mmCIF file of the C-alpha atoms, coordinates in Angstrom:
data_MODEL
# 
_entry.id   MODEL 
# 
loop_
_atom_site.group_PDB 
_atom_site.id 
_atom_site.type_symbol 
_atom_site.label_atom_id 
_atom_site.label_alt_id 
_atom_site.label_comp_id 
_atom_site.label_asym_id 
_atom_site.label_entity_id 
_atom_site.label_seq_id 
_atom_site.pdbx_PDB_ins_code 
_atom_site.Cartn_x 
_atom_site.Cartn_y 
_atom_site.Cartn_z 
_atom_site.occupancy 
_atom_site.B_iso_or_equiv 
_atom_site.pdbx_formal_charge 
_atom_site.auth_seq_id 
_atom_site.auth_comp_id 
_atom_site.auth_asym_id 
_atom_site.auth_atom_id 
_atom_site.pdbx_PDB_model_num 
ATOM 1   C CA . MET A 1 1   ? -10.743 -4.013  2.954   1.00 0.00 ? 1   MET A CA 1 
ATOM 2   C CA . GLU A 1 2   ? -10.561 -0.852  1.749   1.00 0.00 ? 2   GLU A CA 1 
ATOM 3   C CA . ALA A 1 3   ? -7.777  0.434   0.258   1.00 0.00 ? 3   ALA A CA 1 
ATOM 4   C CA . GLY A 1 4   ? -6.033  3.012   2.034   1.00 0.00 ? 4   GLY A CA 1 
ATOM 5   C CA . ILE A 1 5   ? -2.453  4.973   3.315   1.00 0.00 ? 5   ILE A CA 1 
ATOM 6   C CA . ALA A 1 6   ? 0.474   2.646   3.937   1.00 0.00 ? 6   ALA A CA 1 
ATOM 7   C CA . ARG A 1 7   ? 1.835   2.557   7.266   1.00 0.00 ? 7   ARG A CA 1 
ATOM 8   C CA . PHE A 1 8   ? 5.398   0.778   8.007   1.00 0.00 ? 8   PHE A CA 1 
ATOM 9   C CA . PHE A 1 9   ? 6.003   -1.094  11.105  1.00 0.00 ? 9   PHE A CA 1 
ATOM 10  C CA . PHE A 1 10  ? 9.515   -1.154  12.620  1.00 0.00 ? 10  PHE A CA 1 
ATOM 11  C CA . MET A 1 11  ? 10.215  -2.125  16.305  1.00 0.00 ? 11  MET A CA 1 
ATOM 12  C CA . GLY A 1 12  ? 6.621   -1.233  16.685  1.00 0.00 ? 12  GLY A CA 1 
ATOM 13  C CA . GLU A 1 13  ? 6.618   2.210   15.508  1.00 0.00 ? 13  GLU A CA 1 
ATOM 14  C CA . ALA A 1 14  ? 5.339   3.765   12.627  1.00 0.00 ? 14  ALA A CA 1 
ATOM 15  C CA . LYS A 1 15  ? 8.249   4.120   9.867   1.00 0.00 ? 15  LYS A CA 1 
ATOM 16  C CA . LEU A 1 16  ? 6.770   5.411   6.776   1.00 0.00 ? 16  LEU A CA 1 
ATOM 17  C CA . GLU A 1 17  ? 3.451   6.544   5.432   1.00 0.00 ? 17  GLU A CA 1 
ATOM 18  C CA . SER A 1 18  ? 2.779   5.749   1.593   1.00 0.00 ? 18  SER A CA 1 
ATOM 19  C CA . ILE A 1 19  ? 0.579   7.182   -1.223  1.00 0.00 ? 19  ILE A CA 1 
ATOM 20  C CA . LEU A 1 20  ? -3.062  5.195   -1.609  1.00 0.00 ? 20  LEU A CA 1 
ATOM 21  C CA . LYS A 1 21  ? -2.251  1.566   -2.530  1.00 0.00 ? 21  LYS A CA 1 
ATOM 22  C CA . THR A 1 22  ? -5.341  -1.206  -2.757  1.00 0.00 ? 22  THR A CA 1 
ATOM 23  C CA . PRO A 1 23  ? -5.061  -4.298  -0.719  1.00 0.00 ? 23  PRO A CA 1 
ATOM 24  C CA . GLU A 1 24  ? -4.120  -6.143  -2.723  1.00 0.00 ? 24  GLU A CA 1 
ATOM 25  C CA . GLU A 1 25  ? -0.887  -3.867  -3.505  1.00 0.00 ? 25  GLU A CA 1 
ATOM 26  C CA . LEU A 1 26  ? -0.277  -3.964  -0.059  1.00 0.00 ? 26  LEU A CA 1 
ATOM 27  C CA . ARG A 1 27  ? -0.306  -7.023  0.525   1.00 0.00 ? 27  ARG A CA 1 
ATOM 28  C CA . LEU A 1 28  ? 2.434   -7.420  -2.499  1.00 0.00 ? 28  LEU A CA 1 
ATOM 29  C CA . LEU A 1 29  ? 4.519   -4.726  -1.077  1.00 0.00 ? 29  LEU A CA 1 
ATOM 30  C CA . GLU A 1 30  ? 4.616   -6.710  2.051   1.00 0.00 ? 30  GLU A CA 1 
ATOM 31  C CA . LEU A 1 31  ? 5.640   -9.737  0.758   1.00 0.00 ? 31  LEU A CA 1 
ATOM 32  C CA . CYS A 1 32  ? 8.480   -8.101  -1.395  1.00 0.00 ? 32  CYS A CA 1 
ATOM 33  C CA . GLU A 1 33  ? 10.154  -6.146  1.096   1.00 0.00 ? 33  GLU A CA 1 
ATOM 34  C CA . SER A 1 34  ? 9.978   -8.742  3.734   1.00 0.00 ? 34  SER A CA 1 
ATOM 35  C CA . HIS A 1 35  ? 12.011  -11.139 1.316   1.00 0.00 ? 35  HIS A CA 1 
ATOM 36  C CA . LEU A 1 36  ? 13.646  -8.347  -0.790  1.00 0.00 ? 36  LEU A CA 1 
ATOM 37  C CA . SER A 1 37  ? 14.900  -6.360  2.142   1.00 0.00 ? 37  SER A CA 1 
ATOM 38  C CA . PRO A 1 38  ? 17.447  -8.836  3.775   1.00 0.00 ? 38  PRO A CA 1 
ATOM 39  C CA . LEU A 1 39  ? 18.906  -9.284  0.195   1.00 0.00 ? 39  LEU A CA 1 
ATOM 40  C CA . GLY A 1 40  ? 19.704  -5.538  0.228   1.00 0.00 ? 40  GLY A CA 1 
ATOM 41  C CA . PHE A 1 41  ? 16.676  -4.165  -2.083  1.00 0.00 ? 41  PHE A CA 1 
ATOM 42  C CA . ARG A 1 42  ? 14.567  -1.373  -1.460  1.00 0.00 ? 42  ARG A CA 1 
ATOM 43  C CA . VAL A 1 43  ? 10.712  -1.934  -3.291  1.00 0.00 ? 43  VAL A CA 1 
ATOM 44  C CA . VAL A 1 44  ? 10.316  1.596   -4.550  1.00 0.00 ? 44  VAL A CA 1 
ATOM 45  C CA . ASP A 1 45  ? 6.580   0.846   -5.434  1.00 0.00 ? 45  ASP A CA 1 
ATOM 46  C CA . VAL A 1 46  ? 4.380   -2.315  -6.572  1.00 0.00 ? 46  VAL A CA 1 
ATOM 47  C CA . ASP A 1 47  ? 1.396   -2.493  -8.932  1.00 0.00 ? 47  ASP A CA 1 
ATOM 48  C CA . CYS A 1 48  ? -0.849  -5.354  -9.005  1.00 0.00 ? 48  CYS A CA 1 
ATOM 49  C CA . ASN A 1 49  ? -3.634  -6.398  -11.041 1.00 0.00 ? 49  ASN A CA 1 
ATOM 50  C CA . LEU A 1 50  ? -5.462  -9.002  -10.227 1.00 0.00 ? 50  LEU A CA 1 
ATOM 51  C CA . THR A 1 51  ? -7.828  -9.780  -13.499 1.00 0.00 ? 51  THR A CA 1 
ATOM 52  C CA . GLY A 1 52  ? -7.856  -12.689 -15.937 1.00 0.00 ? 52  GLY A CA 1 
ATOM 53  C CA . ARG A 1 53  ? -3.814  -13.067 -16.316 1.00 0.00 ? 53  ARG A CA 1 
ATOM 54  C CA . SER A 1 54  ? -2.713  -11.192 -13.727 1.00 0.00 ? 54  SER A CA 1 
ATOM 55  C CA . LEU A 1 55  ? 0.477   -9.072  -13.986 1.00 0.00 ? 55  LEU A CA 1 
ATOM 56  C CA . LEU A 1 56  ? 2.285   -8.364  -10.394 1.00 0.00 ? 56  LEU A CA 1 
ATOM 57  C CA . ARG A 1 57  ? 5.117   -5.657  -10.792 1.00 0.00 ? 57  ARG A CA 1 
ATOM 58  C CA . VAL A 1 58  ? 7.614   -4.837  -8.855  1.00 0.00 ? 58  VAL A CA 1 
ATOM 59  C CA . PHE A 1 59  ? 9.884   -1.915  -9.195  1.00 0.00 ? 59  PHE A CA 1 
ATOM 60  C CA . VAL A 1 60  ? 12.981  -2.165  -6.867  1.00 0.00 ? 60  VAL A CA 1 
ATOM 61  C CA . GLU A 1 61  ? 16.719  -0.629  -6.181  1.00 0.00 ? 61  GLU A CA 1 
ATOM 62  C CA . ARG A 1 62  ? 19.147  -1.444  -4.334  1.00 0.00 ? 62  ARG A CA 1 
ATOM 63  C CA . SER A 1 63  ? 19.600  0.084   -1.005  1.00 0.00 ? 63  SER A CA 1 
ATOM 64  C CA . GLY A 1 64  ? 21.408  3.136   -0.786  1.00 0.00 ? 64  GLY A CA 1 
ATOM 65  C CA . LYS A 1 65  ? 21.601  3.304   -4.994  1.00 0.00 ? 65  LYS A CA 1 
ATOM 66  C CA . ASN A 1 66  ? 19.453  4.697   -7.320  1.00 0.00 ? 66  ASN A CA 1 
ATOM 67  C CA . GLY A 1 67  ? 18.342  1.655   -9.466  1.00 0.00 ? 67  GLY A CA 1 
ATOM 68  C CA . ALA A 1 68  ? 18.681  -1.668  -9.938  1.00 0.00 ? 68  ALA A CA 1 
ATOM 69  C CA . ASN A 1 69  ? 20.817  -3.315  -12.787 1.00 0.00 ? 69  ASN A CA 1 
ATOM 70  C CA . VAL A 1 70  ? 19.682  -6.367  -14.884 1.00 0.00 ? 70  VAL A CA 1 
ATOM 71  C CA . ASP A 1 71  ? 21.073  -8.817  -12.529 1.00 0.00 ? 71  ASP A CA 1 
ATOM 72  C CA . ASP A 1 72  ? 19.463  -7.111  -9.691  1.00 0.00 ? 72  ASP A CA 1 
ATOM 73  C CA . CYS A 1 73  ? 16.047  -7.572  -10.667 1.00 0.00 ? 73  CYS A CA 1 
ATOM 74  C CA . ALA A 1 74  ? 16.964  -11.118 -11.944 1.00 0.00 ? 74  ALA A CA 1 
ATOM 75  C CA . LEU A 1 75  ? 18.023  -11.811 -8.415  1.00 0.00 ? 75  LEU A CA 1 
ATOM 76  C CA . ALA A 1 76  ? 14.604  -10.138 -7.115  1.00 0.00 ? 76  ALA A CA 1 
ATOM 77  C CA . SER A 1 77  ? 12.457  -12.082 -9.590  1.00 0.00 ? 77  SER A CA 1 
ATOM 78  C CA . ARG A 1 78  ? 13.809  -15.551 -8.775  1.00 0.00 ? 78  ARG A CA 1 
ATOM 79  C CA . THR A 1 79  ? 13.377  -14.675 -4.870  1.00 0.00 ? 79  THR A CA 1 
ATOM 80  C CA . LEU A 1 80  ? 9.755   -13.700 -5.509  1.00 0.00 ? 80  LEU A CA 1 
ATOM 81  C CA . ASP A 1 81  ? 8.618   -15.837 -7.773  1.00 0.00 ? 81  ASP A CA 1 
ATOM 82  C CA . PRO A 1 82  ? 8.167   -19.089 -5.437  1.00 0.00 ? 82  PRO A CA 1 
ATOM 83  C CA . VAL A 1 83  ? 6.961   -16.662 -2.505  1.00 0.00 ? 83  VAL A CA 1 
ATOM 84  C CA . LEU A 1 84  ? 4.347   -15.404 -4.671  1.00 0.00 ? 84  LEU A CA 1 
ATOM 85  C CA . ASP A 1 85  ? 3.447   -18.940 -6.311  1.00 0.00 ? 85  ASP A CA 1 
ATOM 86  C CA . ALA A 1 86  ? 2.798   -20.233 -2.752  1.00 0.00 ? 86  ALA A CA 1 
ATOM 87  C CA . GLU A 1 87  ? 0.128   -17.126 -2.432  1.00 0.00 ? 87  GLU A CA 1 
ATOM 88  C CA . SER A 1 88  ? -3.387  -18.374 -2.513  1.00 0.00 ? 88  SER A CA 1 
ATOM 89  C CA . TRP A 1 89  ? -5.158  -14.333 -2.484  1.00 0.00 ? 89  TRP A CA 1 
ATOM 90  C CA . ILE A 1 90  ? -3.107  -14.951 -5.944  1.00 0.00 ? 90  ILE A CA 1 
ATOM 91  C CA . ALA A 1 91  ? -5.468  -16.701 -8.302  1.00 0.00 ? 91  ALA A CA 1 
ATOM 92  C CA . GLY A 1 92  ? -4.757  -18.978 -11.235 1.00 0.00 ? 92  GLY A CA 1 
ATOM 93  C CA . ARG A 1 93  ? -1.560  -17.578 -13.435 1.00 0.00 ? 93  ARG A CA 1 
ATOM 94  C CA . PHE A 1 94  ? 0.150   -14.410 -12.846 1.00 0.00 ? 94  PHE A CA 1 
ATOM 95  C CA . ASP A 1 95  ? 3.048   -12.354 -14.776 1.00 0.00 ? 95  ASP A CA 1 
ATOM 96  C CA . LEU A 1 96  ? 5.704   -11.042 -12.666 1.00 0.00 ? 96  LEU A CA 1 
ATOM 97  C CA . GLU A 1 97  ? 7.731   -8.213  -13.878 1.00 0.00 ? 97  GLU A CA 1 
ATOM 98  C CA . VAL A 1 98  ? 10.715  -6.818  -11.872 1.00 0.00 ? 98  VAL A CA 1 
ATOM 99  C CA . SER A 1 99  ? 12.450  -3.593  -12.764 1.00 0.00 ? 99  SER A CA 1 
ATOM 100 C CA . SER A 1 100 ? 14.193  -0.789  -11.846 1.00 0.00 ? 100 SER A CA 1 
ATOM 101 C CA . PRO A 1 101 ? 12.617  2.371   -11.153 1.00 0.00 ? 101 PRO A CA 1 
ATOM 102 C CA . GLY A 1 102 ? 13.811  4.321   -14.294 1.00 0.00 ? 102 GLY A CA 1 
ATOM 103 C CA . LEU A 1 103 ? 14.297  8.010   -14.978 1.00 0.00 ? 103 LEU A CA 1 
ATOM 104 C CA . GLU A 1 104 ? 10.255  8.516   -14.653 1.00 0.00 ? 104 GLU A CA 1 
ATOM 105 C CA . ARG A 1 105 ? 10.737  6.854   -11.045 1.00 0.00 ? 105 ARG A CA 1 
ATOM 106 C CA . ARG A 1 106 ? 7.652   6.070   -9.030  1.00 0.00 ? 106 ARG A CA 1 
ATOM 107 C CA . LEU A 1 107 ? 7.325   8.134   -5.917  1.00 0.00 ? 107 LEU A CA 1 
ATOM 108 C CA . ARG A 1 108 ? 5.579   6.417   -2.782  1.00 0.00 ? 108 ARG A CA 1 
ATOM 109 C CA . VAL A 1 109 ? 6.870   7.715   0.436   1.00 0.00 ? 109 VAL A CA 1 
ATOM 110 C CA . LEU A 1 110 ? 7.891   10.834  2.085   1.00 0.00 ? 110 LEU A CA 1 
ATOM 111 C CA . GLU A 1 111 ? 11.484  10.368  1.159   1.00 0.00 ? 111 GLU A CA 1 
ATOM 112 C CA . ASP A 1 112 ? 10.790  10.012  -2.244  1.00 0.00 ? 112 ASP A CA 1 
ATOM 113 C CA . PHE A 1 113 ? 8.957   13.293  -2.469  1.00 0.00 ? 113 PHE A CA 1 
ATOM 114 C CA . GLU A 1 114 ? 11.402  14.816  -0.501  1.00 0.00 ? 114 GLU A CA 1 
ATOM 115 C CA . ALA A 1 115 ? 14.334  13.393  -2.753  1.00 0.00 ? 115 ALA A CA 1 
ATOM 116 C CA . ASN A 1 116 ? 12.596  15.180  -6.016  1.00 0.00 ? 116 ASN A CA 1 
ATOM 117 C CA . VAL A 1 117 ? 11.487  18.836  -4.179  1.00 0.00 ? 117 VAL A CA 1 
ATOM 118 C CA . GLY A 1 118 ? 12.160  20.643  -7.390  1.00 0.00 ? 118 GLY A CA 1 
ATOM 119 C CA . GLU A 1 119 ? 11.545  18.598  -9.962  1.00 0.00 ? 119 GLU A CA 1 
ATOM 120 C CA . GLU A 1 120 ? 8.258   18.005  -12.079 1.00 0.00 ? 120 GLU A CA 1 
ATOM 121 C CA . VAL A 1 121 ? 6.008   15.526  -11.030 1.00 0.00 ? 121 VAL A CA 1 
ATOM 122 C CA . LYS A 1 122 ? 3.228   13.833  -12.691 1.00 0.00 ? 122 LYS A CA 1 
ATOM 123 C CA . LEU A 1 123 ? 0.462   12.863  -10.160 1.00 0.00 ? 123 LEU A CA 1 
ATOM 124 C CA . LYS A 1 124 ? -3.105  10.637  -11.097 1.00 0.00 ? 124 LYS A CA 1 
ATOM 125 C CA . LEU A 1 125 ? -5.268  11.585  -8.199  1.00 0.00 ? 125 LEU A CA 1 
ATOM 126 C CA . VAL A 1 126 ? -7.949  9.329   -6.207  1.00 0.00 ? 126 VAL A CA 1 
ATOM 127 C CA . GLU A 1 127 ? -10.614 11.924  -6.896  1.00 0.00 ? 127 GLU A CA 1 
ATOM 128 C CA . LYS A 1 128 ? -10.675 15.675  -8.214  1.00 0.00 ? 128 LYS A CA 1 
ATOM 129 C CA . ILE A 1 129 ? -8.602  18.682  -6.804  1.00 0.00 ? 129 ILE A CA 1 
ATOM 130 C CA . LYS A 1 130 ? -11.108 21.847  -5.895  1.00 0.00 ? 130 LYS A CA 1 
ATOM 131 C CA . GLU A 1 131 ? -9.765  22.680  -9.440  1.00 0.00 ? 131 GLU A CA 1 
ATOM 132 C CA . GLY A 1 132 ? -11.130 20.426  -11.204 1.00 0.00 ? 132 GLY A CA 1 
ATOM 133 C CA . ALA A 1 133 ? -8.108  18.325  -12.075 1.00 0.00 ? 133 ALA A CA 1 
ATOM 134 C CA . MET A 1 134 ? -7.693  14.546  -11.684 1.00 0.00 ? 134 MET A CA 1 
ATOM 135 C CA . ASN A 1 135 ? -4.244  14.512  -13.109 1.00 0.00 ? 135 ASN A CA 1 
ATOM 136 C CA . VAL A 1 136 ? -2.014  17.076  -12.218 1.00 0.00 ? 136 VAL A CA 1 
ATOM 137 C CA . THR A 1 137 ? 1.662   17.351  -13.547 1.00 0.00 ? 137 THR A CA 1 
ATOM 138 C CA . GLY A 1 138 ? 3.762   20.372  -12.086 1.00 0.00 ? 138 GLY A CA 1 
ATOM 139 C CA . LYS A 1 139 ? 6.912   21.322  -10.079 1.00 0.00 ? 139 LYS A CA 1 
ATOM 140 C CA . LEU A 1 140 ? 6.867   19.824  -6.492  1.00 0.00 ? 140 LEU A CA 1 
ATOM 141 C CA . LEU A 1 141 ? 7.751   22.627  -4.135  1.00 0.00 ? 141 LEU A CA 1 
ATOM 142 C CA . ALA A 1 142 ? 7.399   21.015  -0.540  1.00 0.00 ? 142 ALA A CA 1 
ATOM 143 C CA . VAL A 1 143 ? 6.899   17.924  1.320   1.00 0.00 ? 143 VAL A CA 1 
ATOM 144 C CA . SER A 1 144 ? 5.176   17.061  4.559   1.00 0.00 ? 144 SER A CA 1 
ATOM 145 C CA . PRO A 1 145 ? 3.376   13.834  6.661   1.00 0.00 ? 145 PRO A CA 1 
ATOM 146 C CA . GLU A 1 146 ? 0.352   15.585  5.836   1.00 0.00 ? 146 GLU A CA 1 
ATOM 147 C CA . GLY A 1 147 ? 1.051   15.509  2.066   1.00 0.00 ? 147 GLY A CA 1 
ATOM 148 C CA . ILE A 1 148 ? 2.524   17.869  -0.874  1.00 0.00 ? 148 ILE A CA 1 
ATOM 149 C CA . LYS A 1 149 ? 2.222   20.976  -2.646  1.00 0.00 ? 149 LYS A CA 1 
ATOM 150 C CA . VAL A 1 150 ? 3.306   21.137  -6.366  1.00 0.00 ? 150 VAL A CA 1 
ATOM 151 C CA . ALA A 1 151 ? 2.473   24.356  -8.719  1.00 0.00 ? 151 ALA A CA 1 
ATOM 152 C CA . TRP A 1 152 ? 0.567   23.660  -11.343 1.00 0.00 ? 152 TRP A CA 1 
ATOM 153 C CA . GLN A 1 153 ? -1.487  26.695  -13.469 1.00 0.00 ? 153 GLN A CA 1 
ATOM 154 C CA . GLY A 1 154 ? 0.086   29.377  -12.062 1.00 0.00 ? 154 GLY A CA 1 
ATOM 155 C CA . LYS A 1 155 ? -1.411  28.034  -8.370  1.00 0.00 ? 155 LYS A CA 1 
ATOM 156 C CA . GLU A 1 156 ? 0.267   26.238  -5.121  1.00 0.00 ? 156 GLU A CA 1 
ATOM 157 C CA . VAL A 1 157 ? -1.762  23.288  -4.749  1.00 0.00 ? 157 VAL A CA 1 
ATOM 158 C CA . GLY A 1 158 ? -1.853  21.532  -1.713  1.00 0.00 ? 158 GLY A CA 1 
ATOM 159 C CA . ILE A 1 159 ? -2.329  17.745  -2.123  1.00 0.00 ? 159 ILE A CA 1 
ATOM 160 C CA . PRO A 1 160 ? -2.377  15.188  1.029   1.00 0.00 ? 160 PRO A CA 1 
ATOM 161 C CA . LEU A 1 161 ? -1.003  11.826  0.457   1.00 0.00 ? 161 LEU A CA 1 
ATOM 162 C CA . SER A 1 162 ? -4.014  9.990   0.910   1.00 0.00 ? 162 SER A CA 1 
ATOM 163 C CA . GLN A 1 163 ? -5.172  11.619  -2.602  1.00 0.00 ? 163 GLN A CA 1 
ATOM 164 C CA . ILE A 1 164 ? -2.364  9.912   -4.708  1.00 0.00 ? 164 ILE A CA 1 
ATOM 165 C CA . ARG A 1 165 ? -2.843  7.332   -6.746  1.00 0.00 ? 165 ARG A CA 1 
ATOM 166 C CA . ARG A 1 166 ? -0.100  7.169   -8.543  1.00 0.00 ? 166 ARG A CA 1 
ATOM 167 C CA . ALA A 1 167 ? 3.355   9.766   -8.701  1.00 0.00 ? 167 ALA A CA 1 
ATOM 168 C CA . ASN A 1 168 ? 6.184   10.108  -10.934 1.00 0.00 ? 168 ASN A CA 1 
ATOM 169 C CA . ARG A 1 169 ? 8.933   11.971  -11.742 1.00 0.00 ? 169 ARG A CA 1 
ATOM 170 C CA . VAL A 1 170 ? 9.050   13.503  -14.796 1.00 0.00 ? 170 VAL A CA 1 
ATOM 171 C CA . TRP A 1 171 ? 12.486  13.642  -16.480 1.00 0.00 ? 171 TRP A CA 1 
ATOM 172 C CA . ASN A 1 172 ? 13.092  16.805  -18.495 1.00 0.00 ? 172 ASN A CA 1 
ATOM 173 C CA . TYR A 1 173 ? 15.857  15.662  -21.005 1.00 0.00 ? 173 TYR A CA 1 
ATOM 174 C CA . THR A 1 174 ? 16.206  19.302  -21.910 1.00 0.00 ? 174 THR A CA 1 
ATOM 175 C CA . LYS A 1 175 ? 17.563  20.493  -18.517 1.00 0.00 ? 175 LYS A CA 1 
ATOM 176 C CA . ASP A 1 176 ? 21.043  21.358  -17.880 1.00 0.00 ? 176 ASP A CA 1 
# 
């Protein structure tokens, strides 16, 4: 199975598109959403590193809120642990980390990008853009279903969601 854009279905219709995720991350994302959404959580993003002692990282927030507290993360962890233990695709031992998205929160779906238009973002890309970079940090200018537009090195650069491996908001500590 190849990595791809995550498409989520709600009552038979596509709901949101996501940045590029591996098949394992898509599987983890689906499991987390199915078990945490009924508890009032939104899964912001996941990381899945399945080598040796595997690391599964899940970023959650309370639906309708920006973030999660320690008790929220503990509840999400206790909920996911037995579910993930039962999964055969996770071979051997693994560490599960559940945390709030934090100040430099992950951006995964269109709604995340839309909420951060005008903010500085850091992007890790799947492949180099025509300007030759695989890492881009700049001001997020616009969002559309096709991708995003970022001000980078004095230019406006369009980047399809399918070319973004990871995206974070950059927290500016000096901003008024």
